[in-house]
N, C-alpha and C positions, 0 to 999 in steps of 0.2 A: 583614611577617608573614604577609601574604596570598600573596605570590610564593613564599614558600618552602613554602608549604602545597601549592600548584599543582604544583611541581617534585617535590615528594615523591609526589604521586598518579601524575604522568607517569612517574617513574621505576619505581614498583611495576608499573604495567601494562606497561612495556616489559621489566622482568624477568620477569614472568609469561609474555610471549609467548615470550622465549628459553628458559625452562626447561620450558615445559608446550606443547611444540608439538603439532599434531594428528599422530597416528602415521599411517604408512602402511606396511602390513605387506608384505613381500618376503622371498623366500628363493632359495638355489641349492644346490648340492652339490658336493663335491670331484669326484665321478664324472661331472659334466656333460660331455657331448661333443655336437657336432653332425656329420652326416655331410656331408662334402665330396663323396665321391665312393662309390656303391655298385653293386656287381655281384653279383646275385643268381643268375646263370646258370639263368635260367628259360625262355628262349626265344632261338631264333637271331637275333631281332632286337634283343635285348640284347646279343648278342656280334657285332654288325655291326662295331665299330670294333677288335675284337680280331683278331690274326693267327695261323692256325694254321701251324706248322711240322711237317711229319711224315715219318719215314723207315719207318713201317708202316701202310700204307693199311688193313689189316684191323683193327688194334687201335690206336687213337690216342683223343684226347680226344674226348669226345661228351656231350651233354645228357641226362642219364637219373638213375636213383635206384639205390640200395644194392644190388648182388646178394651182399652178403657176409651170412651167415647171423647173425641177432641184430643187425644193424644197421639201424635205421629209416630213412625217408628224412628228410631235413633238415627237413622240415614238423613232425616231433617237437619241433624247436626254436623255427623260425619258421614259425607257421602259414600264413603267406603264400607260403612256399616250394612251386614246382612241380617244379623239376629241380635237380640239381646238376651240377657240372662233374665227369665221371667218366672213368675210364680202366680197361680190361679188361687184365689182364695176358696175356702171350704165353708160353708154355712152351717155345716151340721158336724163334721168331725174335726178333733183338733190337730193342729200341724206343729211340727217341731223340725224344720227342715234347714239343713245346713250344708255348705259346700266349702271345702277347704283347698286353699292354694297350696303349690308346691313350697318347698323352703326357699327362703331368699336371705342373701346378706345385705344389710343396710349400711350403705356408705355415707359419710359425711354430708350434710347440706342435701338430704333427700325428703321427699314428700310423698305422700299417697293421695292420687287424685282420683275420682270416679264421678260418674253421673247415675243419678238414682231418680225414680219417679213413683211416687206414693200419694196416699190420701192422707191428709195431716190429721184428720179427724178419727178416721177408723183404725190407725196404728195404736189406738187404746185397747183395741180388741185384738189385734194381730200385728205385733211389732216387727220392725226390720232393724237388724243390728249389725255391725261389722266389728269383730274383735281382732287383736293383734297377740300372739302367744310366742314367747321366747322358747324356743324348741329345747334349749339346756336346761332352764329353770323351770319351765312350765309357767312361767308368770302369764297371766292373761290380764289385758286391760280393754275395755270397751272404747274403740275408736270413734264409732258413730252409733247414736240412738236415734231413730227417726222420731219417737214419740217425744223424748226431751227436746230435740231440735225444733220440732213443731210447735212445743210450747213456748219456747224461747223467742222463736221468729214470728209466732202467728200464722205460720203456713196452714193452709186448709185444702184448698184445690190440688188434684193430682197435676203436676208438670215435671218436665226434665229439670233438674236442679244440679248445679255443679257443686262438688265439695273437694276441699283440699285440707290436709293434715300434716303438720309437720312431724316428721319421724326423728329428730334429732335426739329424742330420749332413747332411741334404739340402734344409735351408730354402732357399728363394728359388732351388731347381734345378728343371728340368725334366727328368721321368725316366719311365721305362718299367719295368713289372714283367713278368718272364719266369716262367710256371710251366712247369717241366720234369720229365718222367718218363724216366730212362734206365735201361736195363738189360735183363735177360732172366729169365724165370721168376721173378718177384716175387709180388705180390699186387695185387688191385685197390685203387685210391685215388680218394678224393673230394675236393673242394675247393667251399667254398660261402660265401656272405655276404662276399665280399671287398671291404673298405671302407678309405677314408681317412676318418679322423674327427680332429676338431681340438677341443682344450680350449676350452669357450666357456661364459660365464654370461648369453648374451642370451636372449630369450623363446622361441627356437626349440629350444634346447638340451634334452636329457634326461640323466637319471642312468641308465647303462646298466650292469648288472652279471649275473651268473650266479646261478642257484639257491643260496641259502646265503650269498650274499654280504651286504656291508653298504654301507649309504649314509650318508656323513658329510654331514649337512645344515649349512647356514651361514645364519644370521639376517642379512638385508641390509634389515632394515626400517628405515626413517627416522622421526624425530620421537622418538628417545629411549624406545622401549618399555622397560617394567619388568618385565612378565609375558608369557608366551608360551603358547598353548594349541595344540598341534599335534594334527593326526588323521591317521593313516597306515593307510588300507585296505591288507591284506593284509601289512602289517608287523608286527615283533615289536620292541618294544611298539607297540601300536595306537594310543596316545596318549602325550603326553611334555608337560613343562612347562618342560623344559630350554630354554635358549637355542640350542644347537647340539647336537641329539641325534644318536646314531648308531643306526641301526634296520636290523634284519636281514629279508630276505626270502627266504623258504625255498621258495616256489611260483612258477614261471614264470607270466608274465603282465604286462600294463601297468597301473599302479596311481596313482590319484590322490593329491594332497597337499594338505592345507589348514592354514593357520596363521592364529590370531587373535592379533594383537599389541595390547597395551594399556599405556597410560600413565595419569596422573590426569586427562589431558583427554579420555579416551575410548578407543575401541577401532577396529580396522578388520582386515578380513577378506581374505585372498588364497588363491586356490586354483588348482592346476593339473591339468588332466585328463592322463592318461597320461604323468606326470611321470617316474615311476621305470619303467624297461622291464627286466624280469628275463628272462634266457633259460634254457630248460632245459638241465641237464646229465645226460649219462649217468652212472650210478653208476660207481664203482671199487671192484670186491669185494676185501674183506679178511676176514679170519679172525681173530677172538680166541681163543687157544688154551686149552684147560682148565687152570685152575688147580689141578686135582686131580693133575696129572702133574708129570714132571720134563723139562726139556730135555734134549737129548742129542746128543753130537758125532756120533753114528753113524746116528741117526733122528731125527724130529723132535720128538716128544713120546711119553714112556714113561708109561703109565698102567696101573692095577691092573684086573683082570678083576673082573666082578660088583659094580661100584661105579658110582653115577651120575656121568656126565661131562657138564661144562657147555661146550657150544660157544656162542661169542658173536659175532654179525655186528657187524664194526666198518667196514663199508663207508663210503665216501665219498659224498657228493651225494644223501642220502635216497633209497634204494630203497624200492619199495613192494611188491616181490615177491620172495620167497626160494625157492631149490629147493636143498637139500642132499642130498649122496650120501655116506652115512656107512658105506661098504662093512665088512661084518663087525659092525656093531652092532645093537642091539635095533631101530633104526628105520632101515634101510638108505636111506631117502628120507624127507625132511622138508620141509614148506612153511611152518614155523615160523621167526621171526627168529632166535631164541636155543634150539635144541633140547637136550634133556637126554637122553642115551642110555647103554646099558650095552654094553660088551663082555663078553660071556660066554664067548667062547671065545679063548684065547691064538692071537695072530697079529700080523702086520704088515698095516696096512691103508692104503688111499688115502682121501682126503678131498677133496671137490669141493663148492664154492659158486657158484651162479648166482644174480645179482641183476638186479632190472629195475626201471625206471620210465618214464614216458612219452617218455623221450629216448632210450632204449636199455638195452642188457644188457652183463654184464661178468661172467666168471667167472674163478676159481681153481682149480688143480687140482692137489693135492699127490700126489705118488706116494710109497707108502710110508711116510707121514708119521708114522703112529700105530703104536707097539706096544702091545699089549695083553697085560699079563702077562709072566711069565719073567724074564728078567735082560737088564740093559743098563747101559751106561757114562751117567752122568747129569752135568750141570754146570748152570750158571745163565746160560749165554751164549745170546742169542736167535740164531735162524737166520739173520736178516740181518746179523748182528755178525760171524759167524766168517770173513768176507772182509776183516775190518779188525784181527784180532788182531795184537797187537804187544808189545815190552817196554815198560816206563814208567821212563824214565831221567831222572835229575836231575844236571845237571852238577855235577861235583866231588864229588857225594853218592852216586853209584851207582845201584843199581835198587831201585825199589819192587817186592818180590817177588823179590829176589835179592840179590847181594852189594852192601852198601852201607856208608856211612860214618854212618848216621843214627842209630845206637844200636837199630836193629830187628833183635831176636834172632830172631824167628819171625814167620811170617804164616799167616793162617787164611782158610778160606772157609766161609761159613754156607749151610746148607740147610735149608729148612723141613721141616716135620713130615710125614712120609709120611700118604696118605690111608689106607693100611692098612699093616699090618706088614710089614717086610722085614729083609734082612740084608745086610751089606757084607763082601766077601772080599779084595778088593784096591782100590787107587787108582792111576789113571793120572794123570800130570802132563805137560804138553807145554811144552817148553822153548824159549826164542828164542835162548838162549846157553848153551853147557857148559863153556866155556874154564877150566882150573883150574890153579893150580900147587901146589894141595893135594889131590892125587888120592886120597888116602885117607881124608879127611875125610868122615864118615858124615853122610849126610842121611837125618833121620827124618820119616817121615809117620804121623801118629796121627789116630783117629778119638775125638773127644771130646763129652762132653755138653755141653749148654748150661746155664751157671749166671749167672742175673741178664742174660741176653742176651749173655754173653761166654764164649769158650771156658772149659771147666772139666775135670772129671775125664776122665782119658784111658782109653778102653775098649780099644783095641789100637794095636799101633805095629810099624812095619817100617822097616828101615834098609838103605840101600845106599851104597857109597862115590861121592865125586863122580865118579871116573874111570868109572863106569858108567852115568851119565845119558846120555840118548839124543838126538841132534840129527842133523838134516840139513838141508843148503841145498835139496833137491828135494822134500821131503814133511814132513808133520808126523808125528813119531815120537813116541809115548808111552813114557814111562819108567814101568814099572809095580813097585808096591810092594806086595807079598802079604803078608797077615796068616797067622799060623800058624793062627788060628781064626777063622770069621766072626763079625761083630759084629751082634747083633740091634738091630734100630733100630725104635724106636715113636714117637720124639719129634724135635724139631728136633735137628740136630747140627753139629759143626764137622770139617773136615779141616784139621789143625795141619801146617805144613812148617818145620822147624827144622834148624839145623846147616849151613846153606849158608855156606861159608867165604868170608872176606874179607881174604885176605893179599896183600901186595905184597913182591916180592923182585926182584933183579937178573934173575931169569929170567922177571919178568912180574908179572900181577895176575890174582887169582881174578875170572872174569867171567861168573858164572851168574846166570841169568834166566828166570823162568817167562813165559810169554806171558799177556797180559792182553786184555780188550777195549780198544778205543779209548776214550778219556776220553768219558764220557757227559755230558749236559748238567747242570747242577747242579739237584739235588734228584732226579735219577733214581735208577734202582736201584743199590744198592750193596752188596756181599755180602763185601767184603774187610776184615778185621782184621789188626793187628799187634802185636806184643809189644814194648813201648818200654822201653828202658833210659834210666832218668834220668840225666843227665851234668851235672857242674860246668861252668862257663864254660871251663875250660882242655881239656874233653872228658874228664875221668876220671869214672867210674861213681860214682853215690852209693849204690849198691846197691839202689835202689828200681826194681823192675821191675812194668809193668802193661800189660793188655790195652786196647787202644783200637779202637773202629770207625772206618774211615777216612771221616770226612764232609767232607774237602777234595777227594778224588778220588773219583768214582762209576765204580766198577770191578767186574768180577769176574775172578778167575783162571781160567786154562785146567786146571782140577783136575777130575777125573771118576772119582768112586767107581763100583765096579761094584756095582750094587744089584739084589737079587733080591726080587720080592714073594713072601712065605712065606704069604699068605692061602689060596691054592690051591696045588696040585704045578706045578712048573715044567717045562716041555718044550721051552722055545724056547732054542736055543743058536746057530743059525746066525747071530743078529743080532750077536753079540758076538765070533765067530770071525774073528780078523784075518787068517787064512790061508786064508780059502775060495779065493780066486783071486787071483793076484798081477797087480795093477794098479799099473804104476809110470810115472812118478811120479804123486803125487796133486796136486802143484802143477805146473802143465803150461804149456809155452809154445806148441809146435807140434804135438806128437804125443804119443799114450799107447801105451805098450808093453803087451801081453797076454802073460803067460807061462802055459805049459800050456794052449796053445789047442785041444788035441784036443776034438772032439766039442761045439765051442760052436755053438749052434743060432741065436743072435741077439744083437746088440750094439745097444742104443738108449741114446741120450744125451737127457737132459730138462732144460729149465730147472727152478729151484726151484719156480716155478709149475706145473710139469707139461707144457709145450709140448714136443714132441719137436722137436729139432734136427738129430737123426742117427741113421741106421738102416743097418745092414750085416748080411750073414749070417756072415760070418767075415773079419774083417781086423786085421792086426797088423802094423806100428803103425797106429794111427787117426790119420787128418790132421785137426786141428782149429784149423788156422792161421785158418779163415774165421769162428771163432766169437768173440763178444765177450767181453771180460774179466769175470770173475764166476765165481760158484760154480754147478755143474751135478751132477746125478745121473746116473752111468752104471751100466746094468743090463745084466748078462750072463746069457744062459741057456745052461748047460751041463750035459749028462746029465739034462736035465728038471728042474735045479735052477736056482733063480734067486739071483744075487749081485748086490749093490748097493753102491755106493760113492760117496762125495761127493768131488768133484774141484774143483780151483780152476784156471782158466785164466788166464794172466798176459797 
């Protein structure tokens, strides 16, 4: 009996030691890395092992700071920085300037990171690349191409950008890196903080992110802790009791982290100084357009006069200063983040937003983007969506917004209530296909009231036969449905399209489809509706017909009513005159043809962000083969009149 008692006591003691160990706090983070190599380009001594190859002795790589207006030195991102690797463009002589790193051995889980600053448009004339070469095999690969990256990302304005490339394909290889600037008449470029980093959880590693980024902390404590008390200086939230918290850091700097881990046997504290290293990021300017207006295929935003209009800053990376230029408004300039203005005079106006923080500046400049008052075609398609319009086709079932076997008899586009009263005199529809074997079928377009959120009573209708629908492979041609009398609008409304034929014979098949936006992400804006005929399993109608909002596909149709604000007299007509000057085609491959070119004083082409990419006195055809794919604004001044058209370069 005594032996049994002793064994029981020993077992209890052993069990307690197993289950209630002394806790030892520790942590790491998914973002933890350590620097294997760093080149800050601060002094000639730093560059002693790098080799310069030059063809232009006047303008080659040198150590210095930014000469680009609005671009701060790299010390705005890394306070220890003195210089950057820089090159000045040469407008008259070719440049092919390379600088090559020393040999490096690439270990597993390694990455190449660096910052670069360059103009995304002018790299088409003088490009910046970084190559990696295997010193044994002499196999050379392009790691970074500024021109290709700019095309893919839409980058235009110079700003400091962070880049990170996986080097896993070069594990256990000896390599060199070659930074090259090649071309003529480009723009200045800068490189800084060129590093080889390795994922690591050792005591020397740090969590490296940019402003606004997150750190995913991992508890690696021993001794089976049951509670955790974290403290994150500079983080949001500043404390946490989760085991593995995710913390956001919005301001550049180096920050400590502390963890107190506890269990029933006690607690232990572990802290690391400068564990989180947050680099500054220059802002990316972006404008939130006024909800008080309508989008338009021919201008950006169509707003009423003498009404409060709200502009919103939606820039990225936490700007701290704003400068708006709102031509023609009650506040031509504003330093508010979200200004409220009025346009008291009808006109077509530019909008510019410049934003800044400690790491740099950025701006967007939209030409003739705001039309105040008058009349204009309106739709629900965002400016950036116009380059991806398409038909929505379901194999075996036909088109959504066109000929179909889905039992959809009509389609509708919803429009919000205008901020002030107006009227609609016609509707333009852009078609992706107009092929028909039923040429006399009448297609009817109606303006309808909203009834319980669905199309209701029709206020006006207009019809044309299918054979008169407009389509071209070269441009977007509107088909106009004109009402006998304008319709007064002071509430939300619908545009209904019905009568699209869907017949098949030995002559072919009806193949009519309206253009739509590309499918938006789930939960995004959707303004499309359909009138659905209920059918039995064998496809015969039951007689029940009902309107539905499309909640499966998030789309908008290319349907554009001509809307006139009637709260004041309207005098703007030039913005909707489709025959001001003939610019053909509007979907372009290599050149633009201008007709009636007499007395043309100036021709300018801008990106949608307002950056000038072409200018001539009088040239037709205009060669645009050097421009990147995308949307542009062409502006022609003729007889002291200004004509503007949106074009798409394929």
